[in-house]
NUTORVEX-86662 format. One record per residue (C-alpha): z, y negated, x negated; residue in one letter; residue number from 1. Coordinates in Angstrom, 2 decimals. Layout:
residues N
pt pz Z; py Y; px X; code a; pos NUM
...
***
This chain:
residues 472
pt pz -10.22; py 14.96; px -19.34; code x; pos 1
pt pz -10.99; py 11.58; px -20.89; code x; pos 2
pt pz -7.84; py 9.57; px -21.71; code x; pos 3
pt pz -7.29; py 6.35; px -19.86; code x; pos 4
pt pz -7.65; py 3.09; px -21.79; code x; pos 5
pt pz -4.25; py 1.43; px -22.14; code x; pos 6
pt pz -4.12; py -2.37; px -21.55; code x; pos 7
pt pz -0.65; py -3.60; px -22.48; code x; pos 8
pt pz -1.29; py -7.22; px -23.35; code x; pos 9
pt pz 1.74; py -8.56; px -21.48; code x; pos 10
pt pz 4.11; py -6.11; px -23.17; code x; pos 11
pt pz 2.71; py -6.88; px -26.65; code x; pos 12
pt pz 3.09; py -10.60; px -26.03; code x; pos 13
pt pz 6.71; py -10.11; px -24.88; code x; pos 14
pt pz 7.48; py -8.09; px -28.05; code x; pos 15
pt pz 5.94; py -10.89; px -30.22; code x; pos 16
pt pz 7.88; py -13.62; px -28.42; code x; pos 17
pt pz 11.14; py -11.66; px -28.56; code x; pos 18
pt pz 10.74; py -11.55; px -32.37; code x; pos 19
pt pz 9.79; py -15.23; px -32.45; code x; pos 20
pt pz 6.54; py -14.62; px -34.35; code x; pos 21
pt pz 3.28; py -16.51; px -34.22; code x; pos 22
pt pz 0.16; py -14.58; px -33.43; code x; pos 23
pt pz -0.90; py -14.79; px -37.08; code x; pos 24
pt pz 2.44; py -13.43; px -38.37; code x; pos 25
pt pz 2.55; py -10.67; px -35.72; code x; pos 26
pt pz -1.01; py -9.59; px -36.44; code x; pos 27
pt pz -0.21; py -9.47; px -40.14; code x; pos 28
pt pz 2.75; py -7.14; px -39.44; code x; pos 29
pt pz 0.45; py -4.84; px -37.51; code x; pos 30
pt pz -2.39; py -4.99; px -40.05; code x; pos 31
pt pz -4.95; py -6.40; px -37.60; code x; pos 32
pt pz -6.77; py -9.69; px -37.27; code x; pos 33
pt pz -5.40; py -12.61; px -35.27; code x; pos 34
pt pz -8.50; py -12.67; px -33.06; code x; pos 35
pt pz -8.04; py -8.94; px -32.24; code x; pos 36
pt pz -4.37; py -9.58; px -31.33; code x; pos 37
pt pz -5.40; py -12.46; px -29.09; code x; pos 38
pt pz -7.85; py -10.17; px -27.28; code x; pos 39
pt pz -5.13; py -7.49; px -26.87; code x; pos 40
pt pz -2.65; py -9.98; px -25.43; code x; pos 41
pt pz -5.20; py -11.20; px -22.91; code x; pos 42
pt pz -6.18; py -7.58; px -21.96; code x; pos 43
pt pz -9.70; py -8.13; px -23.18; code x; pos 44
pt pz -9.39; py -5.07; px -25.44; code x; pos 45
pt pz -7.44; py -1.89; px -24.93; code x; pos 46
pt pz -4.82; py -0.86; px -27.54; code x; pos 47
pt pz -5.81; py 1.93; px -29.88; code x; pos 48
pt pz -3.65; py 4.81; px -31.16; code x; pos 49
pt pz -3.36; py 3.34; px -34.78; code x; pos 50
pt pz -2.18; py 0.01; px -33.39; code x; pos 51
pt pz 0.31; py 1.74; px -31.14; code x; pos 52
pt pz 1.74; py 3.65; px -34.13; code x; pos 53
pt pz 1.86; py 0.42; px -36.21; code x; pos 54
pt pz 3.72; py -1.27; px -33.33; code x; pos 55
pt pz 6.24; py 1.53; px -33.04; code x; pos 56
pt pz 6.79; py 1.56; px -36.81; code x; pos 57
pt pz 6.99; py -2.16; px -37.38; code x; pos 58
pt pz 9.16; py -3.07; px -34.38; code x; pos 59
pt pz 10.96; py 0.20; px -33.53; code x; pos 60
pt pz 9.27; py 0.38; px -30.15; code x; pos 61
pt pz 9.39; py 3.50; px -27.97; code x; pos 62
pt pz 5.69; py 4.06; px -27.25; code x; pos 63
pt pz 6.54; py 5.62; px -23.88; code x; pos 64
pt pz 8.09; py 2.33; px -22.82; code x; pos 65
pt pz 4.59; py 0.85; px -22.78; code x; pos 66
pt pz 3.57; py 3.19; px -19.95; code x; pos 67
pt pz 1.74; py 1.77; px -16.95; code x; pos 68
pt pz 4.10; py 3.20; px -14.32; code x; pos 69
pt pz 5.35; py -0.30; px -13.33; code x; pos 70
pt pz 1.71; py -1.50; px -13.14; code x; pos 71
pt pz 0.86; py 1.58; px -11.05; code x; pos 72
pt pz 3.59; py 0.70; px -8.60; code x; pos 73
pt pz 2.53; py -2.89; px -8.31; code x; pos 74
pt pz -1.15; py -1.97; px -7.90; code x; pos 75
pt pz -0.28; py 0.54; px -5.14; code x; pos 76
pt pz 1.96; py -1.99; px -3.36; code x; pos 77
pt pz -0.68; py -4.69; px -3.68; code x; pos 78
pt pz -3.40; py -2.37; px -2.35; code x; pos 79
pt pz -1.38; py -1.64; px 0.67; code x; pos 80
pt pz -0.49; py -5.29; px 1.23; code x; pos 81
pt pz -4.12; py -6.63; px 0.95; code x; pos 82
pt pz -5.27; py -3.88; px 3.41; code x; pos 83
pt pz -3.04; py -5.45; px 6.08; code x; pos 84
pt pz -5.22; py -6.90; px 8.86; code x; pos 85
pt pz -2.79; py -9.82; px 8.96; code x; pos 86
pt pz -4.47; py -11.07; px 5.79; code x; pos 87
pt pz -8.12; py -10.50; px 6.84; code x; pos 88
pt pz -10.95; py -11.81; px 4.78; code x; pos 89
pt pz -12.62; py -10.17; px 1.80; code x; pos 90
pt pz -10.76; py -7.25; px 0.26; code x; pos 91
pt pz -10.30; py -7.24; px -3.53; code x; pos 92
pt pz -11.27; py -4.13; px -5.47; code x; pos 93
pt pz -8.77; py -1.97; px -7.31; code x; pos 94
pt pz -10.04; py -3.40; px -10.56; code x; pos 95
pt pz -9.37; py -6.95; px -9.30; code x; pos 96
pt pz -5.81; py -5.92; px -8.41; code x; pos 97
pt pz -5.37; py -4.32; px -11.81; code x; pos 98
pt pz -6.39; py -7.59; px -13.54; code x; pos 99
pt pz -3.87; py -9.55; px -11.49; code x; pos 100
pt pz -1.02; py -7.06; px -12.12; code x; pos 101
pt pz -1.68; py -6.76; px -15.89; code x; pos 102
pt pz -2.02; py -10.48; px -16.45; code x; pos 103
pt pz 0.24; py -12.01; px -13.85; code x; pos 104
pt pz 2.83; py -9.51; px -12.67; code x; pos 105
pt pz 5.17; py -12.29; px -11.51; code x; pos 106
pt pz 2.45; py -13.63; px -9.29; code x; pos 107
pt pz 1.82; py -10.11; px -7.90; code x; pos 108
pt pz 5.52; py -9.73; px -6.98; code x; pos 109
pt pz 5.49; py -13.19; px -5.42; code x; pos 110
pt pz 2.47; py -12.15; px -3.33; code x; pos 111
pt pz 4.33; py -9.00; px -2.17; code x; pos 112
pt pz 7.34; py -11.12; px -1.18; code x; pos 113
pt pz 5.03; py -13.46; px 0.75; code x; pos 114
pt pz 3.35; py -10.47; px 2.48; code x; pos 115
pt pz 6.75; py -9.09; px 3.48; code x; pos 116
pt pz 7.75; py -12.50; px 4.91; code x; pos 117
pt pz 4.45; py -12.66; px 6.81; code x; pos 118
pt pz 4.99; py -9.24; px 8.37; code x; pos 119
pt pz 8.53; py -10.08; px 9.39; code x; pos 120
pt pz 7.34; py -13.27; px 10.98; code x; pos 121
pt pz 4.83; py -11.29; px 12.98; code x; pos 122
pt pz 7.48; py -8.83; px 14.05; code x; pos 123
pt pz 9.68; py -11.67; px 15.09; code x; pos 124
pt pz 7.01; py -13.11; px 17.35; code x; pos 125
pt pz 6.08; py -9.69; px 18.75; code x; pos 126
pt pz 9.61; py -8.72; px 19.61; code x; pos 127
pt pz 10.59; py -12.09; px 21.01; code x; pos 128
pt pz 14.19; py -11.36; px 20.16; code x; pos 129
pt pz 15.93; py -14.64; px 20.95; code x; pos 130
pt pz 19.08; py -13.82; px 19.06; code x; pos 131
pt pz 17.27; py -12.99; px 15.84; code x; pos 132
pt pz 14.91; py -15.92; px 16.39; code x; pos 133
pt pz 17.79; py -18.37; px 16.59; code x; pos 134
pt pz 19.50; py -16.87; px 13.51; code x; pos 135
pt pz 16.34; py -16.73; px 11.50; code x; pos 136
pt pz 17.29; py -13.28; px 10.14; code x; pos 137
pt pz 13.70; py -12.02; px 10.21; code x; pos 138
pt pz 12.46; py -14.89; px 8.07; code x; pos 139
pt pz 14.18; py -13.48; px 5.00; code x; pos 140
pt pz 13.71; py -10.16; px 3.21; code x; pos 141
pt pz 16.08; py -7.53; px 4.49; code x; pos 142
pt pz 18.84; py -6.74; px 1.97; code x; pos 143
pt pz 18.01; py -3.09; px 1.83; code x; pos 144
pt pz 14.34; py -3.79; px 1.11; code x; pos 145
pt pz 15.26; py -6.06; px -1.73; code x; pos 146
pt pz 17.76; py -3.65; px -3.28; code x; pos 147
pt pz 15.36; py -0.68; px -2.87; code x; pos 148
pt pz 12.70; py -2.62; px -4.77; code x; pos 149
pt pz 15.27; py -3.64; px -7.41; code x; pos 150
pt pz 15.93; py 0.00; px -8.31; code x; pos 151
pt pz 12.27; py 0.97; px -7.79; code x; pos 152
pt pz 10.96; py -1.51; px -10.38; code x; pos 153
pt pz 13.63; py -0.46; px -12.90; code x; pos 154
pt pz 12.60; py 3.18; px -13.00; code x; pos 155
pt pz 15.79; py 3.92; px -11.06; code x; pos 156
pt pz 17.59; py 3.82; px -14.42; code x; pos 157
pt pz 20.44; py 1.36; px -15.20; code x; pos 158
pt pz 21.21; py 1.71; px -18.84; code x; pos 159
pt pz 24.62; py 0.03; px -19.20; code x; pos 160
pt pz 26.11; py 1.83; px -16.18; code x; pos 161
pt pz 24.55; py 5.10; px -17.31; code x; pos 162
pt pz 26.25; py 4.89; px -20.68; code x; pos 163
pt pz 29.59; py 3.91; px -19.14; code x; pos 164
pt pz 29.40; py 6.83; px -16.74; code x; pos 165
pt pz 28.57; py 9.25; px -19.54; code x; pos 166
pt pz 31.56; py 7.95; px -21.52; code x; pos 167
pt pz 33.87; py 8.71; px -18.55; code x; pos 168
pt pz 32.34; py 12.16; px -18.13; code x; pos 169
pt pz 32.90; py 13.00; px -21.82; code x; pos 170
pt pz 36.52; py 11.73; px -21.58; code x; pos 171
pt pz 37.26; py 14.06; px -18.70; code x; pos 172
pt pz 35.19; py 17.01; px -19.95; code x; pos 173
pt pz 38.18; py 18.92; px -21.28; code x; pos 174
pt pz 39.98; py 19.01; px -17.92; code x; pos 175
pt pz 40.02; py 21.50; px -15.07; code x; pos 176
pt pz 36.76; py 22.66; px -13.39; code x; pos 177
pt pz 38.18; py 21.14; px -10.18; code x; pos 178
pt pz 36.46; py 17.77; px -10.55; code x; pos 179
pt pz 38.10; py 16.28; px -7.46; code x; pos 180
pt pz 41.51; py 16.95; px -8.93; code x; pos 181
pt pz 40.51; py 15.67; px -12.40; code x; pos 182
pt pz 39.05; py 12.43; px -11.01; code x; pos 183
pt pz 41.99; py 11.94; px -8.67; code x; pos 184
pt pz 44.47; py 12.35; px -11.55; code x; pos 185
pt pz 42.46; py 9.94; px -13.68; code x; pos 186
pt pz 42.29; py 7.17; px -11.06; code x; pos 187
pt pz 45.99; py 7.54; px -10.35; code x; pos 188
pt pz 46.99; py 7.53; px -14.03; code x; pos 189
pt pz 44.64; py 4.71; px -15.07; code x; pos 190
pt pz 44.72; py 2.48; px -11.98; code x; pos 191
pt pz 47.77; py 3.64; px -9.95; code x; pos 192
pt pz 45.50; py 4.52; px -7.05; code x; pos 193
pt pz 46.58; py 7.48; px -4.95; code x; pos 194
pt pz 43.86; py 9.75; px -3.50; code x; pos 195
pt pz 44.54; py 11.26; px -0.08; code x; pos 196
pt pz 42.20; py 13.77; px 1.55; code x; pos 197
pt pz 43.01; py 13.44; px 5.24; code x; pos 198
pt pz 42.12; py 11.63; px 8.46; code x; pos 199
pt pz 42.34; py 7.87; px 8.36; code x; pos 200
pt pz 43.66; py 6.61; px 11.67; code x; pos 201
pt pz 42.43; py 3.07; px 10.97; code x; pos 202
pt pz 38.85; py 4.26; px 10.36; code x; pos 203
pt pz 38.29; py 7.68; px 11.96; code x; pos 204
pt pz 35.14; py 9.35; px 10.71; code x; pos 205
pt pz 34.86; py 7.15; px 7.57; code x; pos 206
pt pz 33.84; py 9.07; px 4.50; code x; pos 207
pt pz 35.85; py 6.79; px 2.19; code x; pos 208
pt pz 38.33; py 4.01; px 2.85; code x; pos 209
pt pz 40.20; py 2.10; px 0.11; code x; pos 210
pt pz 43.34; py 0.11; px 0.84; code x; pos 211
pt pz 43.62; py -2.41; px -2.08; code x; pos 212
pt pz 47.14; py -3.50; px -1.00; code x; pos 213
pt pz 48.66; py -0.04; px -0.87; code x; pos 214
pt pz 46.29; py 1.24; px -3.53; code x; pos 215
pt pz 45.39; py 4.32; px -1.51; code x; pos 216
pt pz 41.92; py 5.89; px -1.40; code x; pos 217
pt pz 41.53; py 8.05; px 1.73; code x; pos 218
pt pz 38.72; py 10.60; px 1.88; code x; pos 219
pt pz 37.38; py 12.42; px 4.94; code x; pos 220
pt pz 38.52; py 16.07; px 4.85; code x; pos 221
pt pz 35.41; py 17.32; px 6.66; code x; pos 222
pt pz 32.92; py 16.43; px 3.88; code x; pos 223
pt pz 32.16; py 18.58; px 0.87; code x; pos 224
pt pz 34.08; py 18.55; px -2.44; code x; pos 225
pt pz 30.96; py 17.15; px -4.16; code x; pos 226
pt pz 31.17; py 14.17; px -1.81; code x; pos 227
pt pz 34.89; py 13.76; px -2.51; code x; pos 228
pt pz 34.17; py 13.67; px -6.26; code x; pos 229
pt pz 31.30; py 11.22; px -5.76; code x; pos 230
pt pz 33.42; py 8.85; px -3.71; code x; pos 231
pt pz 36.27; py 8.83; px -6.26; code x; pos 232
pt pz 33.78; py 8.08; px -9.02; code x; pos 233
pt pz 32.34; py 5.30; px -6.85; code x; pos 234
pt pz 35.80; py 3.78; px -6.63; code x; pos 235
pt pz 36.27; py 4.01; px -10.41; code x; pos 236
pt pz 33.04; py 2.09; px -10.89; code x; pos 237
pt pz 34.37; py -0.74; px -8.76; code x; pos 238
pt pz 37.77; py -0.72; px -10.46; code x; pos 239
pt pz 36.51; py -0.51; px -14.09; code x; pos 240
pt pz 33.01; py -1.88; px -14.22; code x; pos 241
pt pz 32.83; py -4.72; px -11.73; code x; pos 242
pt pz 31.96; py -7.12; px -14.52; code x; pos 243
pt pz 28.87; py -5.05; px -15.59; code x; pos 244
pt pz 27.88; py -4.69; px -11.95; code x; pos 245
pt pz 28.22; py -8.43; px -11.24; code x; pos 246
pt pz 26.18; py -9.23; px -14.35; code x; pos 247
pt pz 23.35; py -6.90; px -13.18; code x; pos 248
pt pz 23.39; py -8.39; px -9.68; code x; pos 249
pt pz 23.18; py -11.94; px -11.06; code x; pos 250
pt pz 20.06; py -11.12; px -13.13; code x; pos 251
pt pz 18.40; py -9.62; px -10.04; code x; pos 252
pt pz 18.15; py -13.09; px -8.37; code x; pos 253
pt pz 18.05; py -11.71; px -4.84; code x; pos 254
pt pz 16.63; py -14.01; px -2.17; code x; pos 255
pt pz 18.72; py -12.78; px 0.76; code x; pos 256
pt pz 22.43; py -13.45; px 0.78; code x; pos 257
pt pz 23.48; py -9.91; px 1.79; code x; pos 258
pt pz 21.45; py -8.19; px -0.90; code x; pos 259
pt pz 24.07; py -8.78; px -3.59; code x; pos 260
pt pz 26.89; py -6.83; px -1.89; code x; pos 261
pt pz 24.45; py -4.08; px -0.90; code x; pos 262
pt pz 23.27; py -3.84; px -4.52; code x; pos 263
pt pz 26.88; py -3.64; px -5.76; code x; pos 264
pt pz 27.41; py -0.59; px -3.59; code x; pos 265
pt pz 24.10; py 0.86; px -4.88; code x; pos 266
pt pz 25.16; py 0.27; px -8.49; code x; pos 267
pt pz 28.59; py 1.89; px -7.88; code x; pos 268
pt pz 26.79; py 4.83; px -6.36; code x; pos 269
pt pz 24.52; py 4.98; px -9.44; code x; pos 270
pt pz 27.59; py 5.12; px -11.66; code x; pos 271
pt pz 29.13; py 7.83; px -9.54; code x; pos 272
pt pz 26.00; py 10.05; px -9.70; code x; pos 273
pt pz 25.73; py 9.46; px -13.47; code x; pos 274
pt pz 29.42; py 10.33; px -14.05; code x; pos 275
pt pz 29.16; py 13.60; px -12.13; code x; pos 276
pt pz 25.87; py 14.45; px -13.82; code x; pos 277
pt pz 26.12; py 12.86; px -17.29; code x; pos 278
pt pz 22.76; py 12.11; px -18.87; code x; pos 279
pt pz 22.55; py 14.21; px -22.01; code x; pos 280
pt pz 24.47; py 17.21; px -20.57; code x; pos 281
pt pz 22.50; py 17.22; px -17.36; code x; pos 282
pt pz 19.15; py 16.64; px -19.02; code x; pos 283
pt pz 19.79; py 19.56; px -21.38; code x; pos 284
pt pz 20.83; py 21.79; px -18.52; code x; pos 285
pt pz 17.71; py 20.79; px -16.53; code x; pos 286
pt pz 15.46; py 21.85; px -19.42; code x; pos 287
pt pz 17.45; py 25.08; px -19.95; code x; pos 288
pt pz 17.35; py 26.10; px -16.26; code x; pos 289
pt pz 13.75; py 24.87; px -15.75; code x; pos 290
pt pz 14.92; py 22.34; px -13.15; code x; pos 291
pt pz 16.24; py 24.99; px -10.76; code x; pos 292
pt pz 17.98; py 22.86; px -8.11; code x; pos 293
pt pz 20.31; py 25.66; px -6.98; code x; pos 294
pt pz 21.43; py 26.58; px -10.45; code x; pos 295
pt pz 21.95; py 22.96; px -11.46; code x; pos 296
pt pz 23.94; py 22.37; px -8.27; code x; pos 297
pt pz 26.13; py 25.40; px -9.00; code x; pos 298
pt pz 26.71; py 24.41; px -12.64; code x; pos 299
pt pz 27.69; py 20.81; px -11.83; code x; pos 300
pt pz 29.20; py 21.28; px -8.41; code x; pos 301
pt pz 26.66; py 18.96; px -6.91; code x; pos 302
pt pz 24.54; py 18.86; px -3.77; code x; pos 303
pt pz 20.75; py 19.23; px -3.70; code x; pos 304
pt pz 20.42; py 15.50; px -3.01; code x; pos 305
pt pz 22.66; py 14.57; px -5.94; code x; pos 306
pt pz 20.71; py 16.83; px -8.30; code x; pos 307
pt pz 17.23; py 15.80; px -7.07; code x; pos 308
pt pz 18.12; py 12.10; px -7.20; code x; pos 309
pt pz 19.56; py 12.40; px -10.72; code x; pos 310
pt pz 16.44; py 14.19; px -11.93; code x; pos 311
pt pz 14.43; py 11.18; px -10.87; code x; pos 312
pt pz 16.63; py 8.82; px -12.95; code x; pos 313
pt pz 16.20; py 10.58; px -16.34; code x; pos 314
pt pz 14.29; py 7.65; px -17.84; code x; pos 315
pt pz 16.52; py 6.71; px -20.79; code x; pos 316
pt pz 14.37; py 5.26; px -23.60; code x; pos 317
pt pz 13.72; py 7.89; px -26.25; code x; pos 318
pt pz 15.27; py 10.67; px -24.17; code x; pos 319
pt pz 13.11; py 10.71; px -21.05; code x; pos 320
pt pz 13.02; py 13.81; px -18.91; code x; pos 321
pt pz 10.18; py 15.09; px -16.71; code x; pos 322
pt pz 8.93; py 12.08; px -14.66; code x; pos 323
pt pz 9.68; py 12.93; px -11.02; code x; pos 324
pt pz 9.10; py 11.26; px -7.70; code x; pos 325
pt pz 11.96; py 11.47; px -5.22; code x; pos 326
pt pz 12.19; py 10.52; px -1.60; code x; pos 327
pt pz 14.39; py 11.02; px 1.48; code x; pos 328
pt pz 12.58; py 11.22; px 4.81; code x; pos 329
pt pz 14.06; py 11.26; px 8.36; code x; pos 330
pt pz 12.75; py 13.32; px 11.22; code x; pos 331
pt pz 10.49; py 10.46; px 12.38; code x; pos 332
pt pz 8.75; py 10.51; px 8.99; code x; pos 333
pt pz 10.25; py 7.25; px 7.80; code x; pos 334
pt pz 11.05; py 7.07; px 4.09; code x; pos 335
pt pz 14.67; py 5.90; px 3.77; code x; pos 336
pt pz 14.98; py 6.31; px -0.01; code x; pos 337
pt pz 12.18; py 6.40; px -2.50; code x; pos 338
pt pz 11.44; py 6.30; px -6.24; code x; pos 339
pt pz 8.57; py 7.38; px -8.37; code x; pos 340
pt pz 8.28; py 7.72; px -12.12; code x; pos 341
pt pz 4.79; py 9.20; px -11.53; code x; pos 342
pt pz 1.49; py 7.61; px -10.36; code x; pos 343
pt pz 2.32; py 8.72; px -6.82; code x; pos 344
pt pz 3.60; py 5.69; px -4.91; code x; pos 345
pt pz 5.08; py 5.72; px -1.42; code x; pos 346
pt pz 4.06; py 3.69; px 1.59; code x; pos 347
pt pz 6.23; py 0.64; px 2.06; code x; pos 348
pt pz 5.45; py 0.46; px 5.79; code x; pos 349
pt pz 4.96; py 3.16; px 8.41; code x; pos 350
pt pz 5.37; py 6.92; px 8.05; code x; pos 351
pt pz 4.40; py 9.18; px 5.18; code x; pos 352
pt pz 1.26; py 11.32; px 5.11; code x; pos 353
pt pz 1.60; py 14.13; px 7.70; code x; pos 354
pt pz -0.04; py 16.60; px 5.29; code x; pos 355
pt pz 2.82; py 16.24; px 2.84; code x; pos 356
pt pz 5.08; py 19.29; px 2.87; code x; pos 357
pt pz 8.25; py 17.19; px 3.28; code x; pos 358
pt pz 7.57; py 17.18; px 7.02; code x; pos 359
pt pz 7.54; py 20.99; px 7.12; code x; pos 360
pt pz 10.94; py 21.22; px 5.52; code x; pos 361
pt pz 12.63; py 20.80; px 8.95; code x; pos 362
pt pz 10.97; py 24.07; px 10.04; code x; pos 363
pt pz 12.67; py 26.05; px 7.25; code x; pos 364
pt pz 16.09; py 24.45; px 6.84; code x; pos 365
pt pz 17.45; py 27.05; px 4.38; code x; pos 366
pt pz 14.55; py 27.15; px 1.97; code x; pos 367
pt pz 12.98; py 25.00; px -0.76; code x; pos 368
pt pz 9.26; py 24.93; px 0.03; code x; pos 369
pt pz 6.45; py 24.27; px -2.45; code x; pos 370
pt pz 3.08; py 22.56; px -2.28; code x; pos 371
pt pz 0.28; py 21.96; px -4.75; code x; pos 372
pt pz -1.15; py 18.63; px -3.71; code x; pos 373
pt pz -3.95; py 16.29; px -4.69; code x; pos 374
pt pz -4.06; py 12.58; px -3.83; code x; pos 375
pt pz -7.32; py 10.66; px -3.22; code x; pos 376
pt pz -7.30; py 9.31; px -6.80; code x; pos 377
pt pz -7.61; py 12.88; px -8.09; code x; pos 378
pt pz -4.04; py 13.23; px -9.38; code x; pos 379
pt pz -2.39; py 16.59; px -8.76; code x; pos 380
pt pz 1.28; py 17.29; px -8.15; code x; pos 381
pt pz 3.75; py 20.08; px -7.63; code x; pos 382
pt pz 5.81; py 18.99; px -4.58; code x; pos 383
pt pz 9.14; py 20.44; px -3.49; code x; pos 384
pt pz 10.79; py 19.80; px -0.12; code x; pos 385
pt pz 14.05; py 20.87; px 1.50; code x; pos 386
pt pz 15.92; py 20.00; px 4.68; code x; pos 387
pt pz 19.49; py 18.69; px 4.49; code x; pos 388
pt pz 22.12; py 18.54; px 7.21; code x; pos 389
pt pz 25.31; py 16.59; px 6.76; code x; pos 390
pt pz 27.97; py 17.31; px 9.36; code x; pos 391
pt pz 30.68; py 14.85; px 10.06; code x; pos 392
pt pz 33.22; py 16.97; px 11.95; code x; pos 393
pt pz 33.27; py 19.34; px 14.85; code x; pos 394
pt pz 30.84; py 20.66; px 17.42; code x; pos 395
pt pz 30.48; py 17.38; px 19.36; code x; pos 396
pt pz 30.29; py 15.15; px 16.24; code x; pos 397
pt pz 26.79; py 13.94; px 15.20; code x; pos 398
pt pz 25.10; py 15.42; px 12.17; code x; pos 399
pt pz 22.72; py 13.66; px 9.78; code x; pos 400
pt pz 19.44; py 15.49; px 9.26; code x; pos 401
pt pz 16.72; py 14.54; px 6.80; code x; pos 402
pt pz 14.42; py 16.10; px 4.21; code x; pos 403
pt pz 14.34; py 15.61; px 0.51; code x; pos 404
pt pz 11.11; py 15.47; px -1.55; code x; pos 405
pt pz 10.90; py 16.00; px -5.30; code x; pos 406
pt pz 7.80; py 16.43; px -7.41; code x; pos 407
pt pz 5.98; py 15.88; px -10.68; code x; pos 408
pt pz 2.46; py 15.73; px -12.00; code x; pos 409
pt pz 0.91; py 19.14; px -12.48; code x; pos 410
pt pz 0.84; py 18.69; px -16.27; code x; pos 411
pt pz 4.62; py 19.08; px -16.22; code x; pos 412
pt pz 4.69; py 21.98; px -13.72; code x; pos 413
pt pz 5.23; py 24.62; px -16.48; code x; pos 414
pt pz 8.66; py 23.07; px -17.06; code x; pos 415
pt pz 9.74; py 23.91; px -13.51; code x; pos 416
pt pz 10.75; py 27.39; px -12.32; code x; pos 417
pt pz 9.02; py 26.69; px -9.06; code x; pos 418
pt pz 5.56; py 26.91; px -10.71; code x; pos 419
pt pz 6.10; py 30.24; px -12.44; code x; pos 420
pt pz 4.09; py 32.32; px -9.90; code x; pos 421
pt pz 1.62; py 29.63; px -8.74; code x; pos 422
pt pz -2.08; py 29.65; px -9.68; code x; pos 423
pt pz -2.42; py 26.12; px -11.06; code x; pos 424
pt pz -6.06; py 26.60; px -12.08; code x; pos 425
pt pz -7.44; py 27.48; px -8.63; code x; pos 426
pt pz -9.07; py 24.46; px -7.02; code x; pos 427
pt pz -8.47; py 25.71; px -3.49; code x; pos 428
pt pz -4.70; py 25.93; px -4.10; code x; pos 429
pt pz -4.35; py 22.13; px -3.94; code x; pos 430
pt pz -3.95; py 20.56; px -0.50; code x; pos 431
pt pz -5.28; py 17.00; px 0.03; code x; pos 432
pt pz -2.55; py 14.46; px 0.83; code x; pos 433
pt pz -2.44; py 10.65; px 0.86; code x; pos 434
pt pz 0.04; py 7.79; px 0.95; code x; pos 435
pt pz -0.41; py 6.72; px 4.56; code x; pos 436
pt pz -3.35; py 6.73; px 6.99; code x; pos 437
pt pz -3.68; py 2.95; px 7.03; code x; pos 438
pt pz -4.67; py 2.80; px 3.35; code x; pos 439
pt pz -6.05; py 6.31; px 2.76; code x; pos 440
pt pz -9.84; py 6.45; px 2.62; code x; pos 441
pt pz -10.15; py 10.28; px 2.51; code x; pos 442
pt pz -12.87; py 11.38; px 4.95; code x; pos 443
pt pz -12.69; py 14.38; px 7.25; code x; pos 444
pt pz -8.85; py 14.50; px 7.41; code x; pos 445
pt pz -7.91; py 16.44; px 10.59; code x; pos 446
pt pz -4.47; py 14.71; px 10.69; code x; pos 447
pt pz -5.63; py 11.13; px 10.48; code x; pos 448
pt pz -3.65; py 8.93; px 12.87; code x; pos 449
pt pz -5.47; py 5.64; px 12.36; code x; pos 450
pt pz -8.62; py 4.61; px 10.49; code x; pos 451
pt pz -8.27; py 2.89; px 7.13; code x; pos 452
pt pz -7.85; py -0.79; px 7.58; code x; pos 453
pt pz -10.46; py -1.76; px 4.97; code x; pos 454
pt pz -13.31; py 0.17; px 6.66; code x; pos 455
pt pz -15.45; py -0.66; px 9.68; code x; pos 456
pt pz -15.61; py 2.00; px 12.41; code x; pos 457
pt pz -18.64; py 4.03; px 13.39; code x; pos 458
pt pz -18.31; py 5.32; px 16.92; code x; pos 459
pt pz -21.09; py 7.58; px 18.24; code x; pos 460
pt pz -20.80; py 8.27; px 22.01; code x; pos 461
pt pz -23.01; py 11.43; px 21.60; code x; pos 462
pt pz -20.73; py 13.11; px 19.09; code x; pos 463
pt pz -17.12; py 14.23; px 19.34; code x; pos 464
pt pz -15.42; py 15.52; px 16.21; code x; pos 465
pt pz -11.75; py 16.31; px 15.62; code x; pos 466
pt pz -11.21; py 12.58; px 14.92; code x; pos 467
pt pz -13.09; py 10.50; px 17.56; code x; pos 468
pt pz -14.51; py 8.02; px 15.05; code x; pos 469
pt pz -16.00; py 7.80; px 11.58; code x; pos 470
pt pz -15.88; py 4.89; px 9.15; code x; pos 471
pt pz -18.23; py 3.32; px 6.68; code x; pos 472
***
């Protein structure tokens, strides 16, 4: 397979400016001409392997940090946005979008924000909700959308919090295997906070409730020990690392007022997951156990969701793990949590592709199911899916049900136990999937719900196929 040409002009320019060098001085350090550097920075030429090596040697740059994953995400999001019929007019090609993203990523993100605002304005008019209309709530990005994108465009890896969590894990490593007890003793000894596992009469059904006056952390007795440990670690993040968290939130420059407190919770959750599954220890175990979710869960006392989510965050510079995509999907097919360190990007609006195996997970709630899949761009993936049920009490109490999706590009499949008995060379083994019907241009799909927005319909009254229309 021919290697893709790598255009990293923006990144090269940022490295040069960070080192306060002129183009002439920077080019001299790399052993290339100033005119060639100028062409590289303007994405008129692709970077070659010798220049990459010179860059890594002269400026101690991790070559993998120059990957195009962030560009892939922006291009996928832009492609979905420009396909929206709200915009109309001539549709740019993928190459046009690539030029915009590579040369003006800030403008691309501004366009996505504008598109989100346009969609919300349309929803506001369609719903005619007088209360929301008076408050203007739909004119601003929703906090959860902003925070989700914040993590998404940072590879779901927060370096400072990850290091702090790993330090805590190492400090407590010599204690008992009962992590709940170890964490409870730590927070009481260090912060004089008492942990109580029992019903909270002030907030019945709450998973965690902290009383800052009485310094009591009450945890719901009906949830699992892994959840107890996670919630204690979450509280430690708030007590010990609020300064780091506030600094990260400030740099995010959220547009909506409520996004900041939502992000603080997300960052505390990130710390908690990283403390229970410390980076180097967990990454080493993942390689040793070939990413077996059950064995990793048993070794670290963690749930499938905690393990799968953590696998998708192993993006530390110089120590990256297998690049995974991770998503959580409800029974309606709506993606409620998403991240991808691969080329596969998820739909921002609407439901996920019905051919994706994550939907079948609800049919086999006790099994991890596998799928070899190919997207319209020709990329191939090993996809895993599993159903999860979280009970909140007794027979009459509601239970949360959703499915988890985890996967990687097929070139990494040999590192997963789930590929050991699969025929990865057989063409017919790969099922066609897409992102969502509205932007997928695959023809002949028997599960297509709507035609692609960028194509005109062809309706023949004399022919009836599985799908009642074709498109140009």
